[in-house]
N, C-alpha and C positions, 0 to 999 in steps of 0.2 A: 456544858462546855462554855457557856457564857458566864454563868454565875459563879462557878467554882471549878475552873479548868485544872487547877493543880491536883484535885482529888482524882481526876481522870489520869493525869500524867503519873501520879504516884502509883495508882493501880496498875498501869501498864508497866512501870518500872519493876514493881513487885513481881508481876507475872513473868516478866522477861528474866529477871535476875535470880529467880528460883529454878531456872532451867539447869541443864547439865553443863552448859557451855559458859566459860568464864567471861566471854565478851559477846554481846548480842546487838544486832542492829535491827530496829523495827521501823517500818514505814507506816504512817497513818494517813489515810485519805482525808483531805480537808482543804479548806480554802483560807490562806493567810489574808489578813486584813491589809497588808502592805509590808514592804521591805523593812522600813524603820520600826513599825509595830512588831514585826516578827523578831527583829533584833532585840527589842526591849524585853519581850517575853523570854527570849533565849537567855539573856543575861540573868533574869530573875530565877528561872528554873535551875540554871547552873549554880547560882548563888545558894539556892536552897538545897543543893546537893542531890536532886532527884534525877538528874541526867548528866551525861558527860563521860569523861574517861575514867572517873573514879567515883563510885556511888557510896558516899558516907563511909569510907574506909573499908569497904567490902572487897576491894580488889577486882571488882567487876565493872565493866563499861556498859553504858546504855545510851545510845544516841537516838534522837527523835528526828524524823525527816517528814516534812509536810508536803504532800503531793496534791496538785489541783486536778480534780476530775471534771469530766464534761457534763455531768448531771444526768447520766443515764440511769433509769430506774433499775435496769437489769443488774447494775453494779452493786445492788444491795445483796445479790447472791454472791457467796464467798469466793467462788472460783472466778467469776467475772470480775470481781474486785481485784483479784490477783493479776489478771490479764491487764486491767487498766493501769495498775501500779507499775507493771513492766513496760508500759508504753504501747501496749497493743490495743486492738479493738476489744471492747467489753463483750466477750462471749463466754458462755458456760463451758467449763472443761468437763470431760468425761471423768467419772469417779468409779472405781479407784484409778489412780492413787488418791487418797484423801490428803488435804493440805497438811495435816499433822505429820504425814510421811514425806510428801513432796509438794511444797507450796511455792512461796515467792522465790524466784530464781532457782527453783528446784530444791530448796532447803525446807526442812520441817518448819511449819508456820502455825502459830496460835492465832486464831481469828475469833474475836468476840464482839458483841455489841458494846457500845461505850458505857451503857448502864451497868454491865457486868464488871468492867474494869473499875468504874467509879464506886462500885459497892465494896470492892476488896479492902481499901484502907479503912472504911467504916467498920467492917467486920473484924479486921485485925486490931483496931483501936478499941472498939466497944465490946467485942466478943460476939460469938455466934448466937447466944441467947438474946442479946439486944436486938439483933437483926430478925431472929425468929419471932420476936414479940409483935412485929408488924405483919399483917396479912392473914391468910387463912389457907387451910389444906396444904397443898404442895407449893402454892404461890406465896412467897414470903418477900418481905421488903416493901418498897414503894415503886410506883410507876407514874411518870408524868403523863397525864391524859391531855390530849389536844382537842379542845372543844371548838367546833367550827360548824359552818352551814347555817341553817335557819335557827339561830340560837341567840337569846338576848344578851348574854354575857359570855362571849367567846374568849379563848385564851388557853393558857397552860395551867393545869391544876395537878400538883403532885399529891397523890393519895396512897394510903396503904391498900393492898388488895383486900377485897371483901365488901366494899361499898357497892350498892346496887346501881345499875345503870340509871334507874329512875331518880335516885338521890343525886347522882352526878348531873343529870339533865335539868332538874328543877331546883335543887338546893344551891348548886354552884352556877349552873347555866341560866337559871331564871326562866326556863321554858322557852318557847319559840319566840323569835324576834317579831314575827307577824302577829302573835297573840292567838293564832289558830292552834288546834290540837296537833301534837307531834304524831305523825302517822308511822314513820319509819326512821331508824337510825342505823347508819352504816358504821360498824365497829371493826377496827383493825387495819385501816388503810384502804387503798383503792381496790384491793382484792378481798376485802372483808364482806361478811354477809350483811344483808339488810334485815334488821330485826323489827318486828311489829310491836305495837304497844303491849300485847299480851306477854312479851318476853322482857319488858323493862325492869322487872324485879329480879332478874338474873344477877348474881353477884359478879363483880369484876374480878374474875379468877380464870386462869388459863383452862383448867379442867371443866369448870362450869360452862364456859362458852363452847368448848369442844363438845360437850354433852348435848348442846342444842344446834350442833352442826355449824357453829360459827368459830371465830377466833379472836382473841384479844389483841394479838399482834403487837404493834408498837404503841398501842393506846390511842390511835386516831379515832375521833368521834365526829361524824357528820350527821346533823339532824335535818329532817325534812318534815314540813307540815302536811296537812291533808290535801293540799293542792298539787302535790308532787305527781309527776307522770312516771310510774314505776317501770313501764316498758322502756321509756327513754333511758332510765338509769341502768336497766339491764343491757341495753345496747351500748351505753357508754363504757360499762365494765369490759365488754367483749372487745370494743374498739380500742380501749386502753391497752389490752394485751397485744392486739394486732400492731399497734404503733410502737410499743416498747419491746416487742420480741427481738431477741438478738439474731434470730433466724437459723440457729444451730440445729434445731430439731423440727421435724415435719409436723407433729401434732400442734405445736404452738404456732409455728410460722403460717401454716396453711389452715389449720383448724380454726384459729381465731378469725382469720379473714372470711372464711366460709360462714363462721358463726354470725358475724355482723350481717352478712347477706341473708341468712336464714331468719334472723330476728326482724329484719326489714320486711321480709315477706309475711312473717307472722303478724306483725303490726298492721300490715296492709290487708290482712284477712284472706290471703291467698292459700286456700286449702290448709287451714290452721292445724288440723289434726296431724297431717303429714309433716308439716313444718316442725311441729313440736317434737314428733318422733325423731326427726333428723337432728334437731337441736340437742335432745337428750343423748343421742348416740355420739354426737360431736363432743359433748361435755364429758362423757365417759372416756373417750379417747384422749382428751386433754388431761383429765385427771390421772389416768394410769399410764399414758404413753409419753408424757412430756419429760424432758431431760432435767428440768428444775422446777421450782415452786411457782414461777411466773405462769406457765401454762397449766400447771397442776392445780393452782388455786383459783384460776379464772372462773370456773363454773360455780364457785361459792356465791358470789354476788348475783 
């Protein structure tokens, strides 16, 4: 979005104008850098013919509207995003109906991650074989990996799927910032699993990480050296869910709060076997009873 915003806009336009309706209006959640800056970008994209009342002589209209969100993590869930765009509190909707049937303002709505939209023009320009050339298995193309935590060289690294976690950590990240051995790496964002050193040779591939009960997610990588307190990390993950829960469903709203309390008792050594049994039971309830992936994925870390 920073380096090549027009590839995203073009991908959204292609997706919108290939629909059955001659005129489409699409809202994207984002934060404008300022009124004048937004006006400047508006002029450029219209000049390029990728948005506006007439898309390159196609007879189709495509308008972009930027909405400012309040920064709620739950709005990464598609139906909560729709609620936010409509000016409501970000809460998960019951499904069905799916957004493709009844989405924004009750209309059929296509929702994708920006990386999907940004890949569309490249595939249409270079062809499917070019895109297939990158990656492995069913994971094709590239993914920007975000290196953070106790890492010598943090930042954004765009790679083709298939590189191992170890190569990413040491060839690009340079190992830990502290110089101590890396004990664990959380992959996939704040609800991703913590992987030990024995799993560092896993290729960065959606199916490969699913096979070890993890997830690649949006490519977030947080490294920890051997001084990390893993019990504190487990508590943090459960507390994150409790704070970010939209409150719509009981397993997530109540389960995560009780989960923090149980972990505190477990750390304090209060009847550890019983507390572990309760925690595992809570995690099962969260996994299978939550309305969306926030509660459903919380037990993973």
